[in-house]
C-alpha positions in Angstrom: 7.6 -10.6 -15.1 3.9 -11.6 -15.2 1.6 -8.6 -15.9 -2.0 -8.1 -15.0 -2.9 -8.0 -18.7 -1.2 -11.4 -19.3 -3.0 -12.9 -16.3 -6.3 -11.7 -17.6 -5.5 -13.2 -21.0 -4.5 -16.6 -19.4 -7.6 -16.7 -17.1 -9.9 -16.0 -20.0 -8.8 -19.3 -21.6 -9.8 -21.4 -18.5 -12.4 -19.5 -16.6 -15.9 -18.4 -17.7 -18.0 -18.5 -14.5 -18.7 -14.9 -13.4 -18.3 -15.6 -9.7 -14.8 -17.0 -10.3 -13.9 -13.8 -12.2 -15.2 -11.7 -9.3 -13.2 -13.8 -6.9 -10.1 -13.4 -9.1 -10.7 -9.6 -9.0 -11.1 -9.6 -5.2 -7.9 -11.5 -4.7 -6.1 -9.3 -7.3 -7.2 -6.2 -5.4 -6.2 -7.5 -2.0 -2.8 -8.7 -3.3 -2.2 -5.1 -4.6 -2.9 -3.8 -1.1 -0.5 -6.3 0.4 2.2 -5.5 -2.2 1.9 -1.8 -1.3 2.1 -2.7 2.4 5.4 -4.6 1.9 6.8 -2.0 -0.6 6.7 -4.5 -3.5 5.5 -4.2 -7.1 1.7 -3.8 -6.9 0.9 -4.8 -10.5 3.0 -7.9 -10.3 1.3 -9.1 -7.0 -2.1 -8.2 -8.6 -1.2 -10.4 -11.6 -0.4 -13.3 -9.3 -3.6 -12.8 -7.4 -5.8 -12.6 -10.5 -4.3 -15.9 -11.9 -4.2 -17.9 -8.7 -7.2 -20.1 -9.6 -6.1 -20.8 -13.1 -7.3 -24.4 -13.3 -10.1 -24.3 -10.7 -13.1 -24.1 -13.1 -11.9 -27.0 -15.2 -10.5 -29.2 -12.4 -12.3 -28.2 -9.1 -11.4 -31.6 -7.5 -7.8 -31.5 -8.8 -7.2 -27.8 -8.1 -3.6 -26.7 -8.8 -2.7 -30.1 -10.3 -3.1 -28.6 -13.8 -1.5 -25.2 -13.3 2.3 -25.5 -13.3 2.9 -27.1 -16.7 0.5 -24.9 -18.8 1.7 -21.7 -17.1 5.3 -22.6 -17.6 4.6 -23.1 -21.3 3.2 -19.6 -21.3 6.4 -18.1 -19.9 5.2 -17.7 -16.3 8.3 -18.0 -14.1 9.0 -20.7 -11.6 8.8 -18.1 -8.8 5.4 -17.0 -10.0 4.1 -20.5 -10.4 5.4 -21.4 -6.9 3.5 -18.4 -5.4 0.3 -19.6 -7.1 0.8 -23.2 -6.0 1.5 -22.1 -2.4 -2.0 -20.8 -1.8 -3.2 -24.4 -1.8 -0.7 -25.4 1.0 -2.1 -28.0 3.3 -5.3 -28.8 1.3 -4.2 -29.4 -2.3 -0.5 -28.8 -2.5 2.6 -29.3 -0.3 4.1 -26.0 -1.4 4.7 -24.1 1.8 4.3 -20.3 1.6 7.7 -18.7 2.4 7.9 -15.3 0.8 5.6 -12.4 1.7 3.9 -12.7 -1.7 3.2 -16.4 -1.0 2.0 -15.9 2.5 -0.2 -13.0 1.4 -1.9 -15.0 -1.4 -2.4 -17.9 1.0 -4.1 -15.6 3.5 -6.2 -13.3 1.3 -7.7 -16.0 -0.9 -10.0 -17.0 1.9 -10.1 -13.6 3.6 -11.5 -11.8 0.5 -14.5 -14.2 0.6 -15.6 -13.0 4.0 -14.9 -9.4 3.1 -17.0 -9.8 -0.1 -19.8 -11.4 1.8 -19.8 -8.7 4.5 -19.8 -6.0 1.9 -22.8 -7.5 0.1 -24.9 -7.2 3.3 -24.5 -3.4 3.4 -26.5 -0.7 1.7 -23.3 1.1 0.6 -21.5 -2.2 -0.1 -17.8 -2.0 0.6 -17.6 1.7 0.1 -18.1 2.5 3.8 -17.0 -0.9 5.3 -14.8 -0.3 8.3 -12.5 -3.0 9.7 -14.3 -2.8 13.1 -17.6 -3.8 11.5 -15.9 -6.5 9.4 -14.2 -8.1 12.5 -17.7 -8.7 14.0 -18.6 -10.7 10.9 -15.2 -12.4 11.0 -15.8 -13.6 14.5 -19.3 -14.9 13.7 -18.5 -18.5 12.6 -21.9 -18.9 11.0 -21.3 -15.9 8.7 -19.6 -17.0 5.4 -19.1 -20.3 7.1 -17.3 -21.9 4.2 -14.4 -19.5 4.5 -11.7 -21.1 6.6 -10.9 -18.7 9.4 -8.2 -21.0 10.8 -6.4 -20.8 7.5 -6.7 -17.0 7.6 -5.3 -16.9 11.1 -2.5 -19.2 10.2 -1.7 -17.0 7.2 -1.7 -13.8 9.3 0.7 -15.6 11.8 3.0 -16.5 8.9 3.0 -12.8 7.9 3.6 -11.7 11.5 0.4 -9.6 11.3 -2.9 -9.4 13.1 -6.1 -10.5 11.2 -7.5 -7.0 11.8 -4.5 -5.4 10.1 -4.5 -7.7 7.0 -8.3 -7.3 6.8 -8.0 -3.5 6.8 -5.4 -3.5 4.1 -7.6 -5.8 1.9 -10.8 -3.8 2.5 -9.1 -0.6 1.5 -7.5 -2.2 -1.5 -10.9 -3.7 -2.6 -12.8 -0.4 -2.4 -11.7 1.0 -5.7 -13.0 -2.2 -7.4 -16.4 -2.0 -5.7 -18.3 -1.9 -9.1 -16.4 -4.8 -10.6 -16.9 -6.8 -7.4 -20.6 -6.1 -7.3 -20.3 -4.5 -3.9 -20.9 -0.9 -4.7 -23.9 1.1 -3.3 -27.3 -0.5 -3.8 -29.6 1.5 -6.0 
């Protein structure tokens, strides 16, 4: 089973840009929250979240095309690779998210971007971010405009959950990582 330690080791070989490490950390945290929600193995889901953009820095225009083979060679299971590939469903892979892990990764990849942007706007960062405040930002299409809200809605639908519920889980899961995410209180 993929561990968070192994994910961090693997990512360190392909990813050096600080913003991509922050994104990996945000998705890792959110996936941990989703795992807890579904009663699954938190560290395992965190490991999948941390590793999800394994090939992005090296191959941004061919994202997820250079993931399966090298990860399989490192002992990452087919199920874990499939989960990683599923987050690109509809835009860079045809791997449809089926399990709760896959559906969660598909959804939180984009959602964490909006949460992170909203937290950066606040004096206390994510530490006092409530879902009601976040939803106002989510509904503002001009805010964090590059984050695909339709994809997030589709992911929430796949999960059978409301955007507000998934957002709250992710916000709460990201709070303990405020310092690593650069969204702690401003000094």
